[in-house]
C-alpha positions in Angstrom: -2.8 34.8 18.6 -5.5 32.2 18.2 -4.4 28.7 17.2 -5.3 27.5 13.7 -7.9 24.8 14.0 -7.1 21.9 11.7 -8.9 18.8 10.7 -7.0 15.9 9.0 -8.7 13.8 6.3 -7.3 10.3 6.3 -7.6 6.5 6.2 -5.6 5.4 9.3 -2.1 5.8 7.9 -0.7 8.9 6.3 -3.0 11.0 8.4 -1.5 9.8 11.7 2.0 10.2 10.3 1.4 13.8 9.2 0.1 14.5 12.7 3.0 12.9 14.4 5.6 14.7 12.3 4.2 18.2 11.8 1.5 18.8 14.4 1.9 16.7 17.6 4.3 19.2 19.2 3.2 22.3 17.3 1.6 24.7 19.8 0.5 27.1 17.1 -2.2 24.7 15.9 -4.9 22.5 17.3 -6.0 19.3 15.6 -9.7 19.2 16.3 -10.5 15.9 14.5 -9.5 13.2 12.0 -11.9 11.9 9.4 -11.6 8.4 8.1 -12.5 6.7 4.8 -11.6 3.5 2.9 -10.9 1.4 6.0 -13.7 -0.1 8.0 -14.1 0.2 11.8 -11.8 3.3 12.1 -14.4 6.0 12.3 -15.9 6.5 15.8 -12.6 5.8 17.5 -9.9 8.1 18.8 -6.3 8.7 18.1 -5.3 7.8 21.6 -3.8 10.2 24.1 -0.7 8.0 24.6 0.2 8.6 21.0 -1.2 12.1 20.6 1.0 13.7 23.2 0.7 16.2 26.0 -1.4 18.7 24.0 -4.1 16.2 23.6 -4.8 14.5 27.0 -8.2 13.2 25.8 -6.9 12.0 22.4 -8.3 13.2 19.1 -11.7 12.0 17.8 -12.0 10.2 14.4 -15.2 10.8 12.5 -16.6 9.3 9.2 -15.6 11.5 6.2 -19.2 11.8 5.3 -19.6 14.1 8.3 -17.0 16.5 6.9 -19.2 19.5 6.0 -20.9 19.5 9.4 -17.6 19.0 11.2 -16.0 22.1 9.5 -18.9 24.3 10.7 -19.4 22.7 14.1 -15.7 22.6 15.0 -14.9 26.0 13.4 -12.2 24.4 11.2 -9.7 26.8 9.6 -7.8 24.2 7.5 -8.5 20.7 6.2 -5.3 18.7 5.5 -5.8 15.9 2.9 -3.8 12.9 4.0 -4.6 9.7 2.1 -3.5 8.2 -1.2 -4.4 6.4 -4.4 -7.2 8.7 -5.5 -7.7 10.5 -8.8 -6.8 14.1 -9.3 -10.5 14.9 -10.0 -11.4 13.3 -6.7 -8.9 15.4 -4.8 -10.1 18.6 -6.3 -13.8 17.7 -5.7 -12.8 17.4 -2.0 -11.1 20.8 -2.2 -14.2 22.4 -3.6 -16.3 20.9 -0.8 -13.9 22.1 1.9 -13.6 25.6 0.3 -17.4 25.9 0.0 -17.7 25.1 3.7 -15.3 27.9 4.5 -12.0 26.2 5.2 -8.7 26.1 3.5 -7.7 22.9 1.7 -4.1 21.8 2.2 -1.9 19.3 0.4 1.4 18.9 2.3 4.7 18.7 0.4 6.3 15.2 0.4 9.6 16.6 1.8 8.0 18.2 4.8 6.8 14.8 6.2 9.9 12.8 5.5 12.0 11.7 8.5 15.8 11.6 8.1 17.6 8.3 8.7 21.0 7.7 10.1 21.5 4.8 7.7 20.9 4.9 3.9 17.4 4.5 2.6 16.0 3.0 -0.6 12.4 4.0 -1.2 10.2 1.7 -3.3 7.0 3.5 -4.2 4.4 3.4 -7.1 1.9 5.2 -9.1 -1.1 3.0 -8.1 -1.9 0.2 -5.8 -1.2 -3.1 -7.5 1.6 -1.8 -9.8 4.1 -4.4 -8.5 5.8 -2.4 -5.7 5.9 -5.3 -3.3 7.9 -7.7 -5.6 10.1 -4.8 -6.5 10.9 -4.1 -2.9 11.6 -7.8 -2.3 13.9 -7.8 -5.3 15.8 -4.9 -3.8 16.0 -6.4 -0.3 17.1 -9.8 -1.7 19.9 -8.2 -3.8 21.2 -6.1 -0.9 21.2 -9.1 1.4 23.1 -11.1 -1.2 25.8 -8.4 -0.9 26.1 -9.0 2.8 24.0 -6.0 3.9 21.8 -6.1 7.0 18.4 -5.1 5.4 15.3 -3.9 7.3 12.2 -3.2 5.4 9.7 -0.6 6.7 6.1 -0.8 5.5 3.5 1.9 5.1 1.1 1.8 8.1 -2.0 -0.4 8.3 -3.0 0.1 11.9 -6.5 -1.5 12.1 -6.4 -2.6 15.7 -5.2 -1.2 19.1 -3.2 1.8 18.0 -1.2 2.0 21.2 -0.1 -1.6 20.9 0.7 -1.0 17.2 3.0 2.0 17.9 6.1 -0.1 16.8 5.8 -3.5 15.3 8.6 -5.8 14.3 8.1 -8.9 12.2 10.9 -11.5 11.9 8.9 -14.8 11.8 5.4 -16.1 10.8 4.6 -16.4 14.5 5.0 -12.6 14.9 2.0 -12.2 12.5 -0.1 -14.1 15.0 1.3 -12.3 17.9 0.2 -9.0 16.4 -3.2 -10.3 15.3 -2.5 -9.2 11.7 -5.3 -8.9 9.2 -5.1 -10.4 5.7 -4.1 -7.1 4.3 -1.2 -6.8 6.8 -0.1 -10.4 6.2 -0.1 -9.9 2.5 2.6 -7.3 2.9 4.7 -8.7 5.8 4.8 -12.4 5.1 6.6 -12.4 1.8 9.4 -10.4 3.3 9.6 -12.7 6.3 9.7 -15.8 4.2 12.6 -14.4 2.2 14.6 -13.5 5.3 14.0 -9.8 5.7 13.0 -8.2 9.0 10.1 -5.8 8.5 8.7 -3.0 10.7 5.4 -1.2 10.6 3.0 0.5 13.1 1.9 4.0 13.9 4.8 6.1 15.1 7.3 6.1 12.2 10.0 8.1 14.0 10.0 5.5 16.8 10.0 2.8 14.2 12.9 4.4 12.4 15.1 4.7 15.5 14.6 1.1 16.4 15.1 -0.2 12.8 18.4 1.8 12.5 19.9 -0.3 15.3 19.8 -3.5 13.2 20.2 -2.1 9.7 22.9 -1.2 7.2 20.2 -0.1 4.9 16.5 0.6 5.2 14.1 -0.2 2.4 10.9 1.8 2.5 8.2 -0.5 1.2 5.5 2.1 0.4 1.8 1.6 0.6 -0.8 2.4 -2.1 0.8 5.1 -4.2 1.9 7.2 -1.2 5.2 9.1 -1.0 7.9 7.8 1.3 7.8 8.6 5.1 11.7 8.6 5.1 14.0 10.8 3.1 15.4 8.4 0.5 18.9 8.2 -0.9 17.4 6.3 -3.9 13.8 6.4 -5.0 12.4 3.6 -7.2 8.9 4.3 -8.6 6.9 1.5 -10.2 4.6 2.3 -13.0 1.8 0.1 -14.5 1.3 -0.2 -18.2 -2.0 -2.0 -17.6 -3.3 1.5 -16.4 -1.6 3.9 -18.8 -2.2 7.5 -18.0 -2.7 6.9 -14.3 1.0 7.8 -13.7 -0.1 11.5 -14.4 -3.6 11.5 -13.0 -3.6 10.0 -9.5 -2.5 11.5 -6.2 0.2 11.3 -5.1 1.5 8.7 -7.5 2.2 11.5 -10.0 4.5 13.0 -7.4 6.4 9.7 -7.1 7.0 9.8 -10.8 8.6 13.2 -10.6 10.6 12.2 -7.5 12.0 9.0 -9.0 15.7 8.3 -9.5 14.6 5.0 -11.2 11.3 4.2 -12.9 10.4 0.5 -13.2 8.0 -0.2 -16.0 6.5 -3.4 -14.6 4.4 -6.2 -16.2 5.9 -5.8 -19.7 5.2 -9.5 -20.2 1.4 -9.0 -20.0 0.8 -5.4 -21.0 0.2 -4.1 -24.5 3.0 -2.4 -26.5 0.8 0.8 -26.6 0.5 0.7 -22.8 4.2 0.4 -22.3 5.0 3.2 -24.8 2.4 5.5 -23.1 3.8 5.1 -19.5 7.4 5.5 -20.7 6.5 8.6 -22.7 4.7 10.2 -19.8 7.4 9.4 -17.3 10.1 10.7 -19.6 8.2 13.9 -20.2 7.9 14.8 -16.5 11.2 13.2 -15.3 13.6 13.0 -18.1 16.6 12.3 -15.9 15.3 9.1 -14.3 16.7 5.7 -15.3 14.0 3.6 -16.9 14.0 -0.2 -16.2 11.6 -2.6 -17.9 10.5 -5.6 -15.9 8.3 -8.6 -16.2 6.2 -10.2 -13.4 6.2 -13.9 -14.4 3.7 -16.1 -12.6 3.9 -19.7 -11.5 1.5 -22.1 -9.8 1.9 -25.2 -7.6 -0.1 -27.6 -9.8 -1.5 -26.5 -13.2 -3.7 -29.6 -13.4 -6.0 -28.0 -10.8 -6.7 -25.2 -13.3 -6.7 -26.9 -16.7 -10.2 -27.6 -18.0 -11.8 -26.4 -14.8 -14.5 -23.9 -13.8 -12.6 -21.7 -11.4 -13.2 -19.0 -8.8 -10.4 -16.4 -9.0 -9.5 -14.6 -5.7 -7.4 -11.5 -6.1 -5.7 -9.0 -3.8 -8.5 -6.9 -2.3 -7.2 -3.3 -2.4 -5.8 -3.8 -5.9 -9.4 -4.5 -7.1 -11.2 -1.9 -4.9 -9.5 1.5 -4.7 -6.7 0.2 -7.1 -9.3 -0.2 -9.8 -7.5 -3.1 -11.5 -9.8 -5.4 -13.6 -7.6 -8.4 -13.1 -4.4 -9.7 -11.4 -2.2 -12.7 -11.2 -5.1 -15.0 -10.6 -6.8 -14.1 -13.9 -3.5 -14.4 -15.8 -3.0 -17.9 -14.3 -6.6 -18.9 -15.3 -5.9 -17.9 -18.9 -2.3 -19.3 -19.1 -3.1 -22.7 -17.6 -6.4 -23.4 -19.4 -9.4 -22.7 -17.2 -12.6 -23.1 -19.2 -14.6 -20.6 -17.2 -14.3 -18.1 -14.4 -17.3 -18.2 -12.1 -19.0 -15.0 -11.0 -19.0 -15.0 -7.2 -21.3 -12.0 -6.8 -24.5 -13.9 -6.4 -23.0 -15.9 -3.6 -21.3 -13.1 -1.6 -22.3 -12.5 2.0 -21.9 -9.8 4.6 -19.0 -7.4 4.1 -18.0 -9.0 0.8 -21.4 -8.3 -0.6 -21.1 -4.7 0.7 -17.7 -4.4 -1.1 -19.3 -5.3 -4.4 -21.9 -2.6 -3.8 -19.3 0.0 -3.0 -17.1 -1.1 -6.0 -19.5 -2.3 -8.7 -16.8 -2.4 -11.3 -14.9 -5.3 -9.7 -16.7 -7.8 -12.0 -16.4 -11.5 -11.6 -13.4 -11.6 -9.4 -13.4 -12.1 -5.6 -11.5 -9.5 -3.7 -9.7 -11.0 -0.7 -10.9 -8.5 1.9 -9.7 -9.3 5.4 -9.7 -6.2 7.6 -10.8 -8.3 10.6 -12.0 -11.7 11.6 -15.6 -11.0 10.7 -14.6 -10.0 7.1 -12.3 -13.0 6.8 -15.3 -15.3 7.9 -17.4 -13.6 5.2 -14.7 -14.3 2.6 -14.5 -18.0 3.7 -18.3 -18.4 3.5 -18.5 -16.7 0.1 -15.8 -19.0 -1.3 -17.6 -22.0 0.0 -20.9 -21.0 -1.6 -19.5 -20.4 -5.2 -20.2 -23.5 -7.4 -16.8 -23.9 -8.9 -14.4 -26.8 -9.5 -11.3 -25.1 -8.1 -10.1 -21.9 -6.5 -7.2 -19.8 -7.8 -5.5 -17.8 -5.1 -3.9 -14.7 -6.6 -3.1 -13.0 -3.3 0.4 -12.3 -2.0 -0.1 -14.7 0.9 -1.6 -18.2 0.9 -5.2 -17.6 2.1 -5.4 -21.3 3.1 -3.3 -20.5 6.1 -5.9 -18.1 7.5 -9.2 -19.3 6.2 -10.6 -22.8 5.3 -11.0 -23.5 1.6 -12.5 -26.9 1.2 -12.5 -27.0 -2.6 -9.4 -27.9 -4.7 -7.2 -24.8 -4.7 -3.9 -23.5 -6.2 -1.8 -20.5 -5.3 -0.2 -18.2 -7.8 3.1 -16.6 -7.0 5.0 -13.9 -8.9 8.3 -12.1 -8.8 10.1 -9.3 -10.5 12.4 -10.0 -13.5 14.2 -7.1 -15.2 14.3 -7.3 -19.0 16.5 -4.2 -19.7 19.8 -2.7 -18.8 20.8 -1.2 -16.5 18.9 -3.6 -14.2 18.3 -3.1 -10.5 21.4 -5.0 -9.5 23.6 -2.6 -11.4 21.7 0.4 -10.0 22.0 -0.9 -6.4 25.7 -1.5 -6.9 26.0 2.2 -7.7 23.9 3.1 -4.7 26.0 1.0 -2.3 29.3 2.5 -3.7 28.0 6.0 -3.2 26.1 5.8 0.1 27.4 2.8 2.1 31.1 3.2 2.3 31.0 5.6 5.2 28.5 3.6 7.1 26.1 5.2 9.6 25.4 8.9 9.4 25.5 11.2 12.3 
């Protein structure tokens, strides 16, 4: 019987995981290619032979997604497996129509099929969209578990933008480790806050190898999901963060709508800055599709180092890149700080953007007058630095999860915005985690 010929559509993360878990050792199929989107400098490379396994001694080529129709015909593809996240339902079905029209089946894998089982309990923190507040929620979970004497290891959704073999398993326990692994801004934004708070964090490419290493030093693993993807590990407790600033997205984005339905706990974040109508909408939608989940309301209060740098000033606001691009948020913590602390004007950086930053504005024209902190490599970080330098402003507000001044030079007066999660309803996450520990952590390590 002939092998099924499969192409995996991805963005250097979920696609590699799906291959590793379901296809790497499956002799009834042949993975003929990956396609890549969203992430620069991935297409044109290969998923390396050292990671692909014995069936793929030459590795697996990665092509631009724009080549998809030609690839289906040229490579005689039987199935196309969609394997990336944070896209609208209409977008997914438009890809399905394209694939079907080219003669191949379009496949969406069930979340359970790609979840690895851990020997220690797992808390998964996931979301309905990028920028919902998943990261501060996972830090809140990690911090509380540590306060109860538990050894906590966080595992982050993959962001392998460099040498994939070297990035097979990455462990971060200090700021120096970020430099050792040549992290991009996007990687540092996710890893550094955990490290600063005392949590060890893993990431990489091979998530079974990561899991087996992390289990050795953990009483509990916290899955710190990426975008709005489903967890890679089978959770004992699933916490899904919804965003009332984007009401309706909890039902209309893939696979965030799956996360709402899988949730044991739904955190309605940003209640301090969202409208009453937005909050009511997301609660009603979540309750309709998952009436048994516990709903927790939470605020994301912001603070700044020195409000005088903002008050009365013309400011440039730099926000988290992916939140503005495929996350489609119109503002973040930086804008809230500008409003709260009295900036007189937010300067439009678009006329001053250079290189890859200018290209980002062309690709995502709805970003508006904010500057996305794109940093997928040194060249893009240099473009970000040059753009900031050219904007005629009095001060720069840094609304990113890390302090950009540590990785690029900002000569202008600047101030960093930080934010955390603060529950405003009962039961809160502490009470929920107490119940989780009582149920899952008495017996210790599973067989």
